[in-house]
VOKE-796923 format. One record per residue (C-alpha): z, y, x. Coordinates in steps of 0.02 Angstrom, whole numbers, plus 50000, padded with zeros to 5 digits. Last residue first. Layout:
% residues N
ZYX;...
END
This chain:
% residues 916
578595596850776;577305608050687;575965605850815;575485623850866;577035634150817;578335620250837;577615614051004;577605631551067;579345635651013;580155620351088;579235623151255;579835641151265;581605635951225;581805622851359;581765605251281;583345594851278;583555599051097;581925589651069;582725572551099;584215575150990;583105581650856;581915567050874;583305554950864;583905562150699;582155563550623;581625545550660;581065537050821;579355531350757;579015546550649;579275558550794;578165547450909;576725546950781;577045565950755;576725569650939;575265556950961;574365562750801;574535580950848;573915578751022;572335569950961;572075583050830;572185596750966;570805586651059;569745587050902;569895605850883;569585610051061;571135615051161;571515633751174;573055638351282;573535621151341;575155620351439;576045613651278;575195596851296;575855595951476;577625599251414;577565586451277;576915573451409;578315577251519;579585575151378;578775558151341;579265551151506;580175535551453;579005532551304;577325534351396;576915516451439;577555509651272;576085518651185;574775507151272;573105508251188;573495524551094;574275531551250;572665526951355;571565536451225;572725551951242;572745550851426;570815550351434;570605564651309;571775573751426;570685570951580;569075576051482;569815592051433;570555595751607;568855594251680;568015604451552;569195619051565;570915625251514;571695632051669;572795621851793;574695622451788;575155608151678;574025595451771;575115590751913;576705588551807;575835577451677;575075565551803;576675564551904;577485558151748;576145547051679;575765537551841;576655520751845;576985519951655;575135521051617;574645505851722;574165495151573;573105510351515;571825509051654;570705493651618;570765494351429;570525513051434;568835512851529;567865528651492;569375540051453;570525530451576;569315533651716;569285551451663;571205553651662;571345544651833;569985557251896;570875571851828;572555566751899;571795563352070;570955580952071;572615588952031;573595579352160;572275583252293;572315601952253;574185602252256;574425594252426;575305577752431;577105580352489;577805563952410;576515550752358;576495545952176;574765553352141;574125544952295;574745527752252;573975528552076;572305533852152;572375519652282;572765507152139;571305513652035;569875513652158;569015496852182;569795489652016;568875503451913;567135498251984;566635484651866;567105495351709;566095510551754;564725505151630;565955510551490;565425528751529;564355530951685;564175549851675;566035553651651;566495540351775;565305547651906;566175565251892;567885557151919;567325546952070;566585562752142;568255571352128;569145557752216;567895557152355;568105575652377;570055575552386;570065560152502;568875568752626;569865584952612;571575576152636;571185564652778;572905555752780;572675553852592;571495539152619;570375536852462;568875534852574;568775515552562;568485517352375;567115530252398;566245518152508;566425503852377;565715515752243;564185521552332;563175505352349;563365500152161;563075518452118;561385519352199;560315516952043;561385530451955;561095544452078;559265548552021;559675548651834;561285558051871;560345574251894;561485589851902;563275582851875;563005567551988;562105578952106;563645589952122;564805574852144;563735567452279;563615584152362;565475585452375;565515567152441;564235571652574;565305586752627;566875576752654;565965562052738;565255574852867;566915582652893;567735565752921;566575561653077;566225543253087;564805543952962;564825531952819;564515545152677;563165552452790;562135536052789;562185534552604;561765553452591;560205551152691;559595537352569;560055549252424;559095563852507;557475554152522;556465568252437;555285570352289;556515565552152;557825577152226;556645591952216;556165587352038;558015586751978;558505603252053;558185610951884;559605601451808;560965612051886;560205626451991;561825634052052;562845618352072;561425608452145;560925622852264;562725624952326;562865606752356;561255607552455;562035621752553;563535610852585;562465596352649;561505608252765;563145615252837;563755597652875;562105592252952;562005606853069;563895605153106;563375587653174;562975594553340;561995580253406;562565568753550;561315570153696;560135556253739;559715545053887;561515540153941;562075537653763;560675525153727;560915516853556;562205528853486;561295544353550;559645539253471;560575535753308;561445552253313;559805560553348;559035552753191;560555557653086;560435575853150;558525576553110;558775569352936;560115581552893;559165596452957;557605590452863;558525588952702;559155606752730;557375612552767;556675605752614;558055613152496;557765630152573;555865628652559;556025623752373;557435635252318;556795652152349;555945655852178;557355646452089;558735657452156;558875668052001;559185651551900;560935650951976;561145667452068;563025664152107;562875646552171;561255651052272;562155666552351;563675655852404;562515642352482;561455656452559;563015663152645;563565646652716;561725643152773;561735660252862;563425657152941;562815640553009;560975644953049;561625656153190;561905639353285;560005639753323;559275622253340;558275622753176;557485639053236;557935655353156;556625668353109;556205660452937;558015661252880;558135679052945;556665684152834;557435674152692;559015684452700;558145700752719;557045696952569;558435689752457;559605704552438;558595719152368;557425709752252;558915698952196;559875714252149;558435721552049;558035705451962;559845702551908;560895686951948;562315695252046;563355695951888;563265676851907;564645676252029;565535692552075;566735686052203;565835671452278;564225681852296;565235695652383;566045682452489;564305676552544;563745694552581;565295698752683;565065681952780;563265685452823;563835702252885;565005694153002;563595684053084;562585700153093;564035708353185;563825696753335;561885698653349;561655717453337;561695726853168;560525740253108;559175731953007;560355720452915;561605734552890;560365741652763;560525726852666;562425727452664;562355746652615;561135744852473;562015729152409;563605739252389;562825753552294;561865742352182;563475731452152;564645746352107;564885741851925;565205723651970;566505727152100;568015724151982;567255707051964;568185700452116;569255714252179;570445703352295;569065692852378;567905708152386;569215718352476;569455704252604;567575703952635;567685723052648;568945721952782;567925709852882;566375720752870;567395736552914;568185728053069;566485722353132;565585739353097;567065747753182;566875737353339;564995740253341;565115759053335;563785769353249;564655765953081;563585757652939;564945746152888;566065762052907;565085770752765;565415755952656;567255757052699;567285775052637;566515771152473;567575756452443;569155765652478;568695780352367;568265768052223;569735756552243;571055770952258;571145780752094;569515776952007;569915758551998;571585760251909;572895750952020;573045732152046;571495732452163;572395744252284;573905733152288;572895717352340;571905727352467;573455731952566;573115721252711;571275726752702;571845744852729;572665739452893;571075731352957;569915746052917;571205758052994;571185747753149;569335751053164;569295769253128;570705772553254;569765763353388;568165772753352;569045789453383;568345803853272;569365798953125;568265795252973;569295780152914;570835790752946;570445799152780;570595782152689;572285779952781;572985796352707;572325791352535;573195775152560;574835783152614;575245794052475;575075781852331;575755768752450;577445775652478;578295768752328;577495751952365;578135749752539;579705741552490;578905728552390;577535725652531;578795723052669;578345705652725;576465705852701;576075723952747;577205724452897;575815721753028;574615733552943;575825748252944;576185744453127;574365744353163;574215761853081;575675767653190;574855760953347;573245771153305;574325787153285;575075784553453;573375781553544;572635795953445;573885809353516;574145822553377;575475811053287;575315810553097;575545791553080;576755790153221;578095802053165;578195795952988;578135778353051;579695780753157;580755786553014;580065772352907;580335758753027;582295756653037;582625756452851;580985747252828;581645731752913;582915729152774;581405728952651;580855710652708;582035704552844;581195687852876;579375692152828;579525708652920;580125698853071;578535687953066;577405703653066;578415713453193;578285698553311;576405697253282;576225716153321;577275714653475;576255699753533;574635708353501;575125723653598;575965713853741;574365703453768;573565687353713;571845686853783;570525691053651;570165706853739;568575707853642;569375704153480;570395719453451;571105721053274;570815704453190;572105694153284;573455699253170;573105684153073;572035683452913;571745665352934;572935660752788;573075642452780;573265635452607;571785645552539;572155652352365;571205644252223;570175656652133;570415670652007;572185668451975;573275668851816;573215650351770;572435639951903;570645635751953;570425617952022;569735613652194;568245605152278;568185606752465;566655611952561;566735611252750;567355625452853;566045628952977;566795633653145;566185648653231;565925649353422;566445666353488;565085679153531;565645688053690;564615676853802;563035682753714;563295700853777;562785711153627;561285722953622;561695740953653;561025750953503;562675752053409;563595758253553;564225775253497;566045779853536;566175774253718;567915780353778;568775764753710;567765753753824;568845739653760;569255735153942;569665753253985;570715755453831;571625739853864;571995746054050;572755761553980;573935752153870;573515751353686;575135754953589;576015740653503;577325739053631;578125755053567;578285747453395;579125732653464;580425742953567;580705754553417;581165739753303;582235730953426;583555744053441;583895747253259;583635728253225;585055722653340;586475720153213;585255709553098;584745698653244;586045684453243;586175682353053;584365685353009;583745673553146;584885658853119;583585648853019;582465649253177;580645654753155;581015672453188;581815667953353;580165660953417;579195677353377;580595687753449;580695677653611;578785679153636;579125697553677;580045692053835;578505682853904;577455698253865;578715710353949;578745698954103;576835699154116;576835718254082;577925722054235;578855737354199;579995727254082;580245734453906;580305717153822;581435713153969;582765725253912;582755719553730;582765701353800;584435704953891;585195712153738;584665697353638;585325685353772;586965694553773;587255692753587;586615674953592;587885668153722;588795656353607;587085652553519;586155647653677;586765629253692;586545625953503;584815633253509;584305618953625;582495614653580;581625630853511;582805643753589;582725633753752;580835637353754;581055655453741;582485655253865;581395646153991;579955658353973;581115672953999;581795665854158;579975661954219;579525680054197;581075686254279;580675675054431;578835681454432;579415699554421;580465698254581;582035709354580;583085695454490;584025702654341;584195686654242;584425675754398;586255672154367;585905669054182;584585656254227;585865647354342;587105646554196;585725639054082;585335625654211;587145621754243;587355619254054;585795609154024;586155596554162;586155580754058;584795588453951;583735590054108;583715571454153;583525567353966;581845576953942;581935587553791;580035587853792;580025606953766;581185609053916;580395597954047;578985609154125;580355623554136;581235613154278;579685616054389;579385633954348;581245637554383;581075630454559;579385638854593;580075655654553;581595653154667;580395647954802;579355663754786;580905674854771;581495667854946;583375668354973;583655651954874;584845653254726;583775643754602;583485630754739;584975619354699;584285617654521;582695609354593;583765595654674;584695592654511;582975590654426;582205579754560;583525565854571;583615560754385;581795566354380;581225551054485;581375539854322;580965522754401;579135527054411;578545516654267;580245519754180;579605536454118;580015554854136;578865557754285;577475549454180;577585563054048;577685578354159;576105573354259;575065588954265;576315603054258;577655593654355;576345589054484;575775606954500;577605612854525;577835598854656;576335604954755;576915622554753;578655616654803;577995607154952;576995622055005;578515633754992;579645622455087;578345619255224;577955637855234;579805642955247;580145631055398;581915625255393;581375610655293;582505605955140;581035605755021;580105593455134;581275580055082;580795582654896;578955581354949;579305565455043;580265557554900;578835562454783;577375555754885;578145539754960;577725529554812;575875533254815;575165519154709;576235523154557;575905542654572;574125537454594;573595536654411;572205549654443;573565563654413;574235560654586;572635562754669;572315579054581;574125584254615;573905581354806;572205590754810;572945606154715;574385606454835;573175605354985;572235620154910;573925629954892;574395627055067;572675632055132;572745649155029;574585651955082;574045650455262;575335644055389;575025626055342;576585617655262;575695604955152;574755599855313;575575583255353;575655577655176;573875581455142;573285573155302;574225556655256;573445556455087;571665559555143;571755546055277;572455533755153;571055538055031;569755535255163;570505518855233;570685511855055;568835514555019;568575528154886;567695521254727;569195524154613;569255542354671;567435546054612;567425560354488;569165568754511;569335564254691;567585571254719;568035587554629;569585588854743;568485585754896;567425600654846;569075610854821;569685605954994;568005610855082;568105626954984;569845630055055;569155627955234;567705639455199;568885652755121;570065650855273;568825654055415;568515640655538;569465638355701;570865629555614;569815614455587;571105601655560;571715602655373;570255608455263;568805603955384;569605586755413;569825584055228;567965586655199;567355576455345;568445561755284;567685563855113;565935561855184;566565545455261;566225536055096;564335540655104;563415540654933;564395557154905;563205565055028;561795564054904;562795573254770;563295586954896;561435588654944;560955591454760;562375604854733;561805613854891;560065613554822;560695621954665;561715634754751;560265640154854;559285641854697;560655652054616;560855664654756;562645670554771;562895661454936;564605652754956;563735636354953;562745640855106;564295641855212;564925625155151;563195617455190;563215624655367;564995617755392;564335600655330;562955602355458;564055606655599;565225591955555;563765579655559;563215586555729;565015584755801;565335567055733;566965566955650;568455557955726;569465544355646;570865538655763;572105537455612;570965523855537;571185512055683;569505506055744;568445494955628;567815511455540;566815516955689;565295508155628;565395518555466;565285533355582;563355530555592;563245533555407;563775551755420;562455555255558;561095545355460;561405556255304;561515571655413;559855568455485;559575564355668;558425572155791;558125587555690;556535597955719;556595614455615;555585612255455;553885620955439;553565629355274;552045623655180;550635635655149;
END
């Protein structure tokens, strides 16, 4: 049965278009048609309905109405003229107009845009704060559409309105100016507009002493927009600005105090010289404000300590205030009542409640980078520690006073080291054993925050503290259990350095119980903490593998969506940490079925594949041959993911309006898992490669616009070169020019992986590498001589130059003098391994071709040779011949003078191992 429509004489579309004919009259006489106006009001009313289908039909009708230029006249009319309507409807009309300005402003006829502009300026002082704010938003949206140039009267008019006797007009104009300063700061300080700030900034400063707090607040907020950019117009008035700030320091209005604090924090970054004379008073002031009754003010003030810690003067200016500051920061680290409500801190057991999908933060896949292992460490350290203080309470991921205080304590601990403990220890004793859980919890957070900076000073207390914390893991409050997981992970390095039975075993036992906690927040914290412990403990965990796997596999059946993603990470990290020790039938039997079950459940479009593929990549590398039974379907799916993504990218490129851009992370993660398979399975991957088109796909990936795609495809190229070069070799002529163009050190990881792949290809190609040396050698020599190049890239570059020289000495040796010195210094710290071996053979071969190239830097060569712990016999012979050849050439006396410059350890090593 169809619905009857009420009879309408004229449709709204016709109505609005009729008014086109009226346009010939003067624009200022524009009058809406009554019937059209009623329908638009009806539409505005409907759009406030919560019903989604109503919303959708409103959206469609709005789209249709946008065809009619007059529609925007109606909208501004409702906002500014129709005082009989309720404010939310009028404001909504203005916001719809704002969206139209954003989307279609360039298509507005002149008459319409002029009408809107004049209405805005006439109504900026509307008696309603909501309407004033809406008009302000509309003005700044028009201004940010490049209209500041085409609306020359706007800024002078707004500045003039600031002097109005009428409060509403002054406040409305200031609100609009504040939004313009926020949105268009750059253009305001440019010649395009004839530098209006030279007039505006002195004008704003006059209003710092206005009687209305709202106006004072606007005035500071406007000026604050220009601090960080060191805008000239403000720098000229910097002293009166700072004086005015001091005058407002104790303003009764929180918003004003907040803006004063914000200004001082920014000035600390850009004009420390101007604050230094007043530093003592500023610090005293910020101490008070960090305890402000208004949490927003306290948070702004707390930022001051974070910023101050980054300044070289921090220690000097703050040391006298530490005894006051420490308790203030510690006090700020307690959960507020509102935090506890938001965190549902009273709900202890929630493991059965499914996750709210909005709470799951997008994960970013970190593409594969190839790195060298160093002396004395298990694995290359990450340059950027992501173990920030953000781990403790994710769901209120908004920055708050607790997090800011903890972050400030963390950075100050790094500045003052153990001096901070003098003031903290007495407080800590009281906090950690406090009967109130909120206080005790904050003490545990303090302990975690100072772990990095105060580690040395904490060591004497750890034998007592760690067992106490391990006990807190079974506290009855979930929020205490979760923060304890995090704090213990910050001390994992120390725990692992002690005999395993003393702390590692009890800690691990309790953490594994927490992984199976009945509270989701605790599960998450325990899983993350356990991943950190795995990284520190590495093979120390081998004796407990069965016990660990038992727990992690049980968690699979227990976890809701969000924590599953963290569980994958814990399993992947375990595989990275224990390596081939995982390759035992009973472990594989426990671990693989649940992983493969998840793998089969997930569709190709599901982003949960990312962490699962990352996890499988680590597992495949660790299990090696143990992964064989699972490798074919995994390999196939990865190749399909790459192919699908490339195909979708092609469609999108040819018809962007028809197709969506693909999410290339699917392809990146798949390439990385293929690398893991190639590394883990070695030669056994050969048949899979033979039966697939992976090399054709890689050829496309290596030329992708997105750097992370290229980075992962070069890693895979290197791994396939090692695993089954017979399939790679036919493509080398196509691949090498691409590798050459990617030796751009601006993109560190891409450059690093390309460099590494060239080295692996050289070893396989042997003398057939000769035609390609010229494509890459100059870039490599440039990179190795570049200042501030990251360590990993330097090492890989040195190894690749060595390998190229090993297979094509005649081509590379003539350049020896240009790279020998940085080459030696970058390889002296890496462990003895195959890559180092082939690189040093290369350097020795090149020295025999061009001995003159090493003469000036021979001491560096000696030092690099001495860095070998156990070279193979024939390599040791090469070193011996070069050292003795040089000594014989220069003669006994000259050699003695030369070797007298050596540091003692170097002299002794060379004498012991090589008899020179």
